[in-house]
C-alpha positions as CSV (number, residue, x, y, z in Angstrom):
1,M,0.0,0.0,0.0
2,K,3.0,2.3,0.6
3,S,3.9,2.5,-3.1
4,R,0.3,3.0,-4.0
5,R,0.1,6.0,-1.6
6,M,3.2,7.5,-3.2
7,N,1.6,7.1,-6.6
8,L,-1.4,8.8,-5.2
9,K,0.6,11.8,-4.2
10,S,1.9,12.4,-7.7
11,T,-1.5,11.6,-9.2
12,L,-3.2,14.2,-7.0
13,S,-0.6,16.8,-7.9
14,A,-1.4,16.3,-11.6
15,L,-5.1,16.4,-10.8
16,A,-4.8,19.8,-9.3
17,L,-5.1,21.2,-12.8
18,A,-8.0,19.0,-13.8
19,A,-11.5,20.2,-13.5
20,P,-13.3,17.3,-11.7
21,L,-11.0,17.1,-8.6
22,A,-10.0,20.8,-8.5
23,L,-13.6,21.5,-7.7
24,V,-13.6,19.5,-4.5
25,A,-11.7,22.3,-2.7
26,M,-15.1,24.2,-2.7
27,G,-16.2,22.1,0.2
28,N,-13.2,23.0,2.4
29,D,-14.2,26.6,3.1
30,A,-17.6,25.9,4.4
31,S,-18.1,23.9,7.6
32,A,-21.9,24.4,7.4
33,E,-22.5,23.0,3.9
34,K,-22.6,19.2,3.6
35,V,-21.5,18.0,0.2
36,L,-21.7,14.4,-1.0
37,R,-19.1,13.8,-3.8
38,V,-19.8,10.9,-6.1
39,A,-17.8,9.3,-8.9
40,P,-20.6,8.2,-11.3
41,H,-20.2,5.4,-13.8
42,A,-20.4,7.7,-16.8
43,D,-20.5,11.3,-17.9
44,L,-24.0,12.8,-18.0
45,K,-24.7,14.3,-21.4
46,N,-28.4,13.5,-22.0
47,L,-30.8,14.9,-19.4
48,D,-34.1,13.3,-20.4
49,P,-34.7,9.9,-18.8
50,I,-37.6,9.1,-21.1
51,W,-35.7,9.8,-24.2
52,T,-32.9,7.4,-23.2
53,T,-32.6,4.3,-21.1
54,A,-29.0,5.1,-20.1
55,Y,-28.5,4.4,-16.4
56,I,-26.6,7.6,-15.9
57,T,-29.6,9.5,-17.1
58,R,-32.0,7.3,-15.0
59,N,-29.9,8.1,-11.9
60,H,-30.1,11.8,-12.7
61,G,-33.8,11.4,-13.1
62,Y,-34.2,10.0,-9.6
63,L,-32.5,13.0,-8.1
64,V,-34.7,15.7,-9.8
65,Y,-37.9,13.9,-10.7
66,D,-40.4,11.8,-8.7
67,T,-42.6,8.8,-9.4
68,L,-46.3,8.1,-8.8
69,I,-45.6,4.6,-7.4
70,A,-42.3,3.1,-6.2
71,L,-41.1,-0.4,-5.6
72,D,-39.9,-1.3,-2.1
73,E,-37.2,-3.9,-1.2
74,K,-39.7,-6.7,-1.7
75,L,-40.5,-5.3,-5.2
76,R,-44.0,-4.4,-4.0
77,P,-45.6,-1.3,-5.5
78,Q,-46.1,1.5,-2.9
79,P,-47.6,5.0,-3.3
80,Q,-45.0,7.7,-3.8
81,M,-46.5,10.9,-5.3
82,L,-49.8,9.2,-4.8
83,E,-51.9,9.4,-1.7
84,K,-53.9,6.3,-2.7
85,W,-55.3,4.3,-5.6
86,E,-58.6,2.4,-5.9
87,V,-59.4,-0.5,-8.3
88,S,-63.0,-1.3,-9.4
89,D,-64.4,-4.7,-8.7
90,D,-64.1,-5.7,-12.3
91,G,-60.5,-4.7,-12.4
92,L,-61.0,-2.3,-15.3
93,K,-60.9,1.1,-13.6
94,Y,-58.0,2.5,-11.5
95,T,-58.5,5.8,-9.7
96,F,-55.3,7.5,-8.6
97,T,-55.2,10.4,-6.1
98,L,-52.1,12.7,-5.7
99,R,-50.9,13.5,-2.2
100,D,-50.7,16.9,-0.8
101,G,-47.6,19.1,-0.9
102,L,-46.4,18.3,-4.4
103,R,-44.8,21.2,-6.2
104,W,-42.5,21.6,-9.2
105,H,-39.2,23.2,-8.8
106,D,-40.5,26.4,-10.2
107,G,-43.1,26.5,-7.4
108,S,-46.2,25.6,-9.4
109,P,-48.4,22.7,-8.0
110,V,-48.3,19.2,-9.5
111,V,-51.7,18.4,-10.9
112,A,-53.3,15.3,-12.4
113,E,-52.9,16.6,-16.0
114,D,-49.1,16.5,-15.5
115,A,-49.3,12.8,-14.5
116,V,-51.5,11.9,-17.5
117,A,-49.2,13.7,-19.9
118,S,-46.1,12.1,-18.3
119,L,-47.5,8.6,-18.4
120,N,-48.5,9.0,-22.1
121,R,-45.0,10.2,-23.1
122,W,-43.3,7.5,-21.1
123,A,-45.5,4.8,-22.6
124,K,-44.3,5.6,-26.1
125,R,-40.7,4.7,-25.2
126,D,-40.9,2.0,-22.5
127,T,-41.6,-1.6,-23.1
128,M,-43.8,-2.0,-20.0
129,G,-45.5,1.3,-20.9
130,Q,-46.2,0.1,-24.4
131,K,-47.9,-3.1,-23.1
132,L,-49.9,-1.1,-20.5
133,M,-51.3,1.2,-23.2
134,D,-52.2,-1.8,-25.4
135,F,-54.6,-2.7,-22.6
136,T,-55.7,0.9,-21.9
137,D,-59.0,2.3,-23.1
138,S,-58.6,5.8,-21.6
139,L,-56.4,7.8,-19.3
140,V,-57.8,11.1,-18.2
141,A,-57.7,13.7,-15.3
142,S,-61.0,14.0,-13.5
143,S,-59.9,16.8,-11.2
144,E,-56.7,18.6,-10.1
145,K,-55.7,15.7,-7.9
146,V,-57.4,12.7,-9.4
147,F,-56.8,10.8,-12.7
148,V,-58.4,7.6,-14.0
149,L,-57.0,4.7,-16.0
150,T,-59.7,2.6,-17.7
151,L,-58.7,-0.8,-19.2
152,K,-60.1,-2.7,-22.2
153,E,-59.6,-5.9,-20.2
154,P,-58.1,-6.8,-16.8
155,Y,-54.3,-6.4,-16.7
156,G,-52.3,-7.5,-13.7
157,L,-49.2,-5.3,-14.2
158,V,-50.8,-1.9,-14.0
159,L,-49.2,-0.9,-10.6
160,D,-45.9,-2.7,-11.4
161,S,-45.6,-0.8,-14.7
162,I,-46.3,2.7,-13.2
163,G,-43.9,1.8,-10.4
164,K,-41.2,0.5,-12.6
165,I,-37.9,1.1,-10.8
166,S,-35.5,1.3,-13.7
167,S,-35.2,2.4,-17.3
168,N,-37.3,3.8,-18.6
169,T,-38.6,4.9,-15.2
170,P,-42.0,6.7,-15.5
171,F,-40.8,10.0,-14.0
172,M,-43.3,12.7,-13.6
173,M,-42.8,16.0,-15.6
174,K,-44.7,19.2,-16.0
175,K,-47.4,18.9,-18.6
176,E,-45.6,21.4,-20.9
177,M,-42.4,19.3,-20.7
178,A,-44.3,16.0,-21.0
179,E,-45.9,17.1,-24.2
180,T,-42.5,17.1,-25.9
181,D,-42.1,14.5,-28.6
182,P,-40.8,11.4,-26.8
183,F,-38.2,11.0,-29.6
184,E,-36.8,14.5,-28.7
185,Q,-35.3,15.6,-25.4
186,V,-37.3,17.9,-23.1
187,P,-36.0,21.5,-23.4
188,E,-35.8,22.1,-19.6
189,V,-35.2,20.1,-16.4
190,I,-38.1,20.9,-14.1
191,G,-38.8,18.1,-11.6
192,S,-40.6,17.8,-8.3
193,G,-38.0,15.5,-6.7
194,P,-35.8,15.9,-3.6
195,F,-33.0,17.6,-5.5
196,I,-32.8,20.5,-8.0
197,F,-30.5,20.3,-11.0
198,D,-28.1,23.2,-11.0
199,K,-27.8,23.9,-14.7
200,D,-25.4,26.8,-14.3
201,A,-22.9,24.6,-12.4
202,W,-23.1,21.7,-14.9
203,V,-19.8,21.1,-16.8
204,P,-20.3,18.3,-19.3
205,G,-17.4,15.9,-19.1
206,S,-16.5,17.0,-15.6
207,K,-19.2,17.9,-13.0
208,V,-22.9,17.8,-12.3
209,V,-24.4,19.6,-9.3
210,Y,-27.7,19.0,-7.5
211,R,-29.0,21.2,-4.7
212,K,-31.3,20.1,-1.9
213,N,-35.0,20.9,-2.7
214,E,-36.0,22.7,0.5
215,A,-39.6,22.6,-0.6
216,Y,-39.7,18.8,-1.0
217,V,-42.1,17.0,1.3
218,P,-40.9,13.4,1.9
219,R,-43.2,10.6,2.8
220,S,-43.2,9.5,6.4
221,E,-42.3,5.8,5.8
222,P,-38.7,4.6,6.0
223,A,-36.7,4.5,2.8
224,S,-36.9,1.2,1.1
225,Y,-35.5,0.8,-2.5
226,A,-37.3,3.6,-4.4
227,A,-40.1,3.8,-2.0
228,G,-40.6,5.5,1.4
229,G,-39.3,8.8,2.6
230,K,-36.7,10.5,0.4
231,V,-35.1,12.4,3.2
232,V,-32.2,14.5,2.0
233,K,-29.4,14.8,4.6
234,V,-26.9,16.8,2.5
235,D,-27.0,20.3,1.0
236,T,-25.4,19.4,-2.3
237,V,-24.6,16.3,-4.4
238,E,-21.7,16.6,-6.8
239,W,-21.0,14.1,-9.5
240,L,-17.4,14.3,-10.4
241,Y,-16.7,12.4,-13.6
242,I,-13.3,10.7,-13.5
243,P,-13.0,8.4,-16.5
244,D,-9.8,6.6,-15.3
245,P,-10.6,3.9,-12.7
246,A,-7.2,4.1,-11.0
247,T,-7.5,7.8,-10.6
248,T,-11.0,7.3,-9.1
249,M,-9.7,4.8,-6.7
250,N,-6.9,7.1,-5.6
251,A,-9.3,9.9,-5.1
252,L,-11.5,7.7,-2.9
253,I,-8.6,6.6,-0.8
254,A,-7.5,10.2,-0.4
255,G,-11.0,11.4,0.6
256,E,-11.3,13.6,-2.5
257,I,-14.6,11.7,-3.2
258,D,-17.0,10.0,-0.9
259,Y,-18.7,7.4,-3.1
260,W,-17.6,5.4,-6.2
261,E,-20.7,4.1,-7.8
262,T,-19.3,1.2,-9.9
263,V,-15.9,0.0,-8.8
264,A,-13.6,-1.6,-11.4
265,P,-13.6,-5.1,-10.0
266,D,-9.8,-5.6,-10.6
267,L,-9.1,-2.7,-8.2
268,V,-11.1,-4.2,-5.3
269,P,-8.1,-6.0,-3.7
270,A,-6.1,-2.7,-3.6
271,M,-8.8,-1.1,-1.5
272,E,-9.8,-4.0,0.8
273,G,-7.3,-3.3,3.4
274,D,-8.1,0.4,3.8
275,P,-10.0,0.9,7.1
276,N,-11.7,4.0,5.8
277,I,-13.4,2.4,2.9
278,V,-16.5,0.1,2.6
279,I,-16.7,-2.2,-0.4
280,D,-20.1,-3.8,-0.9
281,V,-22.5,-5.1,-3.5
282,I,-25.5,-2.9,-2.9
283,D,-27.6,-4.3,-5.8
284,P,-28.7,-7.8,-4.7
285,L,-30.4,-8.6,-8.0
286,G,-27.3,-8.7,-10.1
287,T,-26.4,-7.6,-13.6
288,Q,-26.7,-9.2,-17.0
289,G,-24.4,-8.3,-19.9
290,W,-25.8,-7.7,-23.4
291,L,-24.1,-8.0,-26.7
292,R,-26.6,-6.1,-28.9
293,P,-26.5,-6.6,-32.7
294,N,-28.2,-4.2,-35.0
295,H,-31.1,-6.1,-36.7
296,L,-31.4,-3.5,-39.5
297,N,-27.8,-3.7,-40.9
298,P,-26.1,-6.7,-42.5
299,P,-24.9,-9.2,-41.6
300,F,-27.0,-9.2,-38.4
301,D,-30.2,-8.5,-40.2
302,N,-30.0,-12.2,-40.9
303,P,-31.0,-14.5,-37.9
304,K,-28.2,-17.0,-38.8
305,A,-25.6,-14.3,-38.3
306,R,-27.1,-13.5,-34.9
307,Q,-27.1,-17.2,-34.0
308,A,-23.5,-17.3,-35.0
309,L,-22.8,-14.9,-32.2
310,L,-24.3,-17.4,-29.7
311,H,-21.9,-20.1,-30.8
312,M,-19.0,-17.6,-30.8
313,V,-19.4,-16.4,-27.2
314,R,-18.1,-18.1,-24.0
315,Q,-19.4,-16.3,-21.0
316,A,-16.4,-17.2,-18.7
317,D,-14.0,-15.4,-21.1
318,Y,-16.0,-12.2,-20.7
319,L,-16.5,-12.5,-17.0
320,R,-12.9,-13.3,-16.2
321,A,-11.9,-10.3,-18.3
322,I,-14.3,-7.7,-17.0
323,V,-15.1,-8.9,-13.4
324,G,-12.2,-11.2,-12.4
325,D,-13.1,-12.5,-8.9
326,E,-15.3,-15.6,-9.5
327,K,-17.2,-14.8,-6.3
328,L,-18.8,-11.9,-8.2
329,W,-20.0,-13.7,-11.3
330,R,-21.6,-16.8,-12.8
331,E,-22.4,-18.2,-16.2
332,C,-26.1,-18.1,-16.9
333,G,-28.1,-19.0,-20.0
334,A,-31.4,-17.6,-18.9
335,Y,-32.7,-14.6,-20.7
336,F,-34.6,-13.5,-17.5
337,M,-31.7,-14.0,-15.0
338,C,-30.6,-17.0,-13.1
339,D,-32.1,-17.6,-9.6
340,T,-35.3,-15.8,-10.4
341,P,-38.8,-17.2,-10.7
342,L,-38.5,-17.2,-14.5
343,D,-35.0,-18.9,-14.6
344,T,-34.9,-21.6,-17.3
345,A,-32.0,-23.1,-19.4
346,I,-34.3,-24.1,-22.3
347,G,-32.8,-23.3,-25.7
348,A,-29.5,-22.1,-24.2
349,D,-27.2,-24.8,-25.5
350,P,-25.8,-22.7,-28.4
351,L,-24.8,-20.0,-25.9
352,M,-23.3,-22.3,-23.3
353,K,-21.2,-24.5,-25.7
354,Q,-18.8,-22.4,-27.7
355,D,-18.3,-23.7,-31.3
356,F,-16.3,-21.6,-33.7
357,E,-16.9,-23.9,-36.6
358,M,-20.6,-23.6,-36.2
359,A,-20.3,-19.8,-35.9
360,K,-18.3,-19.7,-39.2
361,K,-20.9,-22.0,-40.9
362,L,-23.8,-19.8,-39.9
363,L,-22.1,-16.6,-40.9
364,A,-21.5,-18.2,-44.4
365,E,-25.1,-19.2,-44.6
366,A,-26.1,-15.7,-43.7
367,G,-24.2,-14.5,-46.7
368,Y,-21.4,-12.8,-44.9
369,N,-18.4,-12.2,-47.2
370,G,-15.9,-10.1,-45.2
371,E,-17.8,-6.8,-45.1
372,K,-16.8,-4.4,-42.4
373,V,-18.6,-4.8,-39.0
374,V,-18.6,-1.7,-36.8
375,L,-18.3,-2.4,-33.0
376,M,-18.8,0.6,-30.8
377,Q,-16.5,0.5,-27.7
378,P,-17.2,2.8,-24.7
379,T,-13.7,3.3,-23.3
380,D,-14.8,5.1,-20.1
381,I,-16.8,2.2,-18.7
382,P,-14.3,-0.6,-17.9
383,V,-16.8,-3.4,-17.9
384,L,-18.2,-2.5,-21.3
385,S,-14.8,-1.5,-22.8
386,G,-13.4,-4.9,-21.7
387,A,-16.5,-6.8,-23.1
388,S,-16.1,-5.0,-26.4
389,L,-12.5,-6.1,-26.7
390,V,-13.3,-9.7,-26.0
391,T,-16.0,-9.6,-28.6
392,A,-13.7,-8.0,-31.2
393,Q,-11.1,-10.8,-30.6
394,L,-13.8,-13.5,-30.9
395,L,-15.2,-12.0,-34.1
396,R,-11.8,-12.0,-35.7
397,Q,-11.4,-15.7,-34.7
398,V,-14.6,-16.6,-36.6
399,G,-13.5,-14.6,-39.7
400,V,-15.3,-11.3,-39.2
401,N,-13.7,-8.0,-40.5
402,V,-14.4,-6.0,-37.3
403,E,-13.6,-2.3,-36.9
404,V,-13.6,-1.2,-33.2
405,Q,-14.6,2.4,-32.9
406,A,-13.7,3.9,-29.5
407,M,-15.9,6.6,-27.9
408,D,-17.2,7.6,-24.5
409,W,-20.5,6.0,-23.2
410,S,-22.5,9.2,-23.6
411,T,-21.5,9.5,-27.2
412,L,-22.4,5.8,-27.7
413,T,-25.9,6.3,-26.1
414,S,-26.6,9.0,-28.7
415,R,-25.1,7.2,-31.6
416,R,-26.9,3.9,-31.0
417,A,-30.2,5.7,-31.9
418,E,-28.9,6.1,-35.5
419,K,-30.4,3.7,-38.1
420,K,-28.0,4.6,-40.9
421,P,-26.2,1.9,-42.9
422,V,-22.6,1.2,-41.9
423,S,-21.4,3.0,-45.0
424,E,-23.1,6.2,-43.8
425,G,-21.8,6.1,-40.2
426,G,-24.1,3.4,-38.8
427,W,-23.2,0.6,-36.5
428,N,-23.4,-3.2,-36.0
429,I,-22.7,-4.1,-32.4
430,F,-22.5,-2.4,-29.0
431,H,-22.4,-3.8,-25.5
432,T,-24.4,-2.8,-22.4
433,Y,-25.7,-4.3,-19.3
434,S,-29.0,-4.5,-17.5
435,T,-29.8,-5.0,-13.8
436,G,-32.1,-7.7,-12.6
437,A,-34.7,-5.0,-11.8
438,D,-35.0,-4.5,-15.6
439,T,-34.3,-8.0,-16.9
440,S,-36.2,-10.5,-14.9
441,S,-39.5,-10.2,-16.7
442,P,-40.5,-10.5,-20.4
443,I,-42.4,-7.2,-20.0
444,S,-39.7,-5.1,-18.2
445,N,-36.8,-6.5,-20.2
446,A,-36.4,-3.9,-23.0
447,G,-33.9,-6.1,-24.8
448,V,-36.4,-8.8,-25.7
449,S,-39.0,-6.5,-27.1
450,A,-39.4,-7.3,-30.8
451,G,-41.7,-4.5,-31.8
452,C,-39.7,-3.5,-34.8
453,E,-38.5,0.0,-35.5
454,E,-41.7,1.5,-34.0
455,Q,-41.4,0.0,-30.5
456,A,-38.3,-2.1,-30.0
457,W,-35.2,-0.8,-28.2
458,F,-32.0,0.2,-30.1
459,G,-31.1,-2.6,-32.4
460,W,-34.7,-3.0,-33.4
461,P,-35.6,-6.7,-33.3
462,C,-38.8,-7.5,-35.2
463,D,-40.7,-10.7,-34.5
464,Q,-44.4,-11.2,-34.1
465,M,-44.2,-14.5,-32.3
466,I,-42.1,-12.9,-29.6
467,E,-44.6,-10.1,-29.2
468,D,-47.5,-12.6,-29.1
469,L,-45.8,-14.6,-26.3
470,R,-45.1,-11.4,-24.3
471,D,-48.8,-10.5,-24.7
472,Q,-49.8,-14.0,-23.4
473,F,-47.5,-13.5,-20.4
474,S,-48.9,-10.1,-19.6
475,R,-52.4,-11.5,-19.6
476,E,-51.6,-14.6,-17.4
477,A,-51.9,-14.3,-13.6
478,D,-51.0,-17.9,-12.7
479,P,-47.2,-18.1,-12.0
480,E,-46.9,-21.7,-13.2
481,K,-48.6,-20.8,-16.5
482,Q,-46.3,-17.8,-16.8
483,K,-43.3,-20.1,-16.5
484,Q,-44.7,-22.3,-19.3
485,I,-45.1,-19.2,-21.5
486,V,-41.5,-18.1,-20.7
487,K,-40.2,-21.5,-21.8
488,K,-41.8,-21.0,-25.2
489,L,-40.6,-17.4,-25.3
490,Q,-37.0,-18.2,-24.5
491,T,-37.0,-21.0,-27.1
492,R,-38.0,-18.4,-29.7
493,L,-35.5,-15.8,-28.3
494,F,-32.6,-18.1,-29.0
495,E,-33.8,-18.4,-32.6
496,V,-34.3,-14.7,-33.1
497,V,-31.4,-13.6,-30.8
498,P,-32.4,-10.0,-29.9
499,Y,-29.2,-9.9,-27.9
500,V,-26.5,-12.3,-26.6
501,N,-26.2,-12.6,-22.8
502,Y,-22.5,-12.6,-22.0
503,G,-22.9,-13.5,-18.3
504,Q,-24.3,-12.4,-14.9
505,W,-22.4,-10.6,-12.2
506,F,-22.7,-8.5,-9.0
507,Q,-21.2,-5.0,-9.3
508,P,-19.4,-3.7,-6.2
509,A,-19.6,-0.1,-5.0
510,A,-17.3,1.6,-2.6
511,Y,-17.7,4.5,-0.2
512,R,-15.9,6.1,2.7
513,K,-16.9,5.1,6.2
514,N,-17.9,8.7,7.0
515,L,-21.1,8.0,5.1
516,S,-24.1,6.4,6.7
517,G,-27.5,5.5,5.3
518,V,-26.4,4.1,2.0
519,L,-29.4,2.3,0.6
520,V,-29.3,-1.3,-0.7
521,S,-31.1,-1.1,-4.1
522,P,-30.7,-1.9,-7.8
523,V,-30.4,1.8,-8.4
524,P,-27.9,4.1,-6.6
525,F,-30.0,6.6,-4.6
526,F,-28.5,9.7,-2.9
527,W,-31.2,10.6,-0.4
528,N,-31.0,9.0,3.1
529,I,-27.2,9.4,3.0
530,E,-25.5,11.4,5.7
531,V,-21.9,12.8,5.5
532,N,-20.5,12.5,9.0
């Protein structure tokens, strides 16, 4: 550790000229102000959590926006902005009542029309929202505090959908903002949540600042996942973007930052002996890696080319490269996460048994003839950067002419929306990951939506059988019958291959021991935390 500390000294000297850490001195002149300094997993560039599913924007959303319903630690829907809801005896009418004390950051009251407009916009981009609206006959405000959802037929996922904990989370926005085209970003950040986004202090590529919303009225219940009282115990939250993991680790050791959201797993051993640092997995549901092919561009517009990716991959290669410690990962062939109620291995043999010759055969049958394949590599997220390099090596081993294009994650999340051909700047493959909160159901898992260009997530799979089976699942209330539907669905998914699961892992976070109240949750929340 001595040599590491000496390296730290020189590192911090260099950082004195760099924007992210030079700014931490701000907190040293004010004993009264409590500042929580966080190293986020990516730079924040896109501010609209409905426009993008990127987790960095989702995390930003939880700071400044609020939700009508929230999931607690047992994944049960609880009222958040709502005072209550009532369901008619026939299960077709849901009446929602907003709680008192809700105000937007500009001081205006939150009203039911805001909620209706927000739900309508969210439902155009989110897979659960899309399914909910398929069952919806009408959604209208009946008074300033009450709105009513009327269904065409009973649907058991109404509350789970509106309370969805992760991307796209149905955050509430002012009606004027929520009327923005969902395929364009809102022009202004006006939330009603526990923090206020300080636009003037925002330095893209360096720093994001959130101020405590003094007017926010938290619920009285204890905090539990996204539910309960969002009690803010600091004056300011600063996100200090530090793209280099070693620099981030050194900053945490030195006390320059308080919380590192996603620790590079290979650096965990270097911090384990530090008595001032807590290293913990605070997301108990785990994470699933996705290799996402573009279904619009050759060669992966052909299902045989996508099936070739299954035979090419070996999950252990990825997991050893990006996670390392075997205690933090496992191989898993289930589309809806292992160790969940919908865990099944059916259809997974091509994924779990690497076969380069079969991969080459399928690529040839798909008509691949050496054309350039563009793989986007986000260099600032170690897990995804490493997974990209593993895939590039494997693609070359099966004869693919792959071009790795390096960029930061925020650039990638904008570029992945492009549907251009590769010759015009389009793409073929990128890597991402999804937490168990998003992935463990056919309705919440955006990656398995096959609603074509109109409804599917980036990569745009298109398959009516998948959509029919997802509809069947959403109509079925019996858990055993749901499992049978999932077996049919997973069989079809391994034929269509919307994405390739490159393994399952548990992501550690790290924070200094002067913090208390860090919540266990699939999403990093910054209320309830106290800086001592």
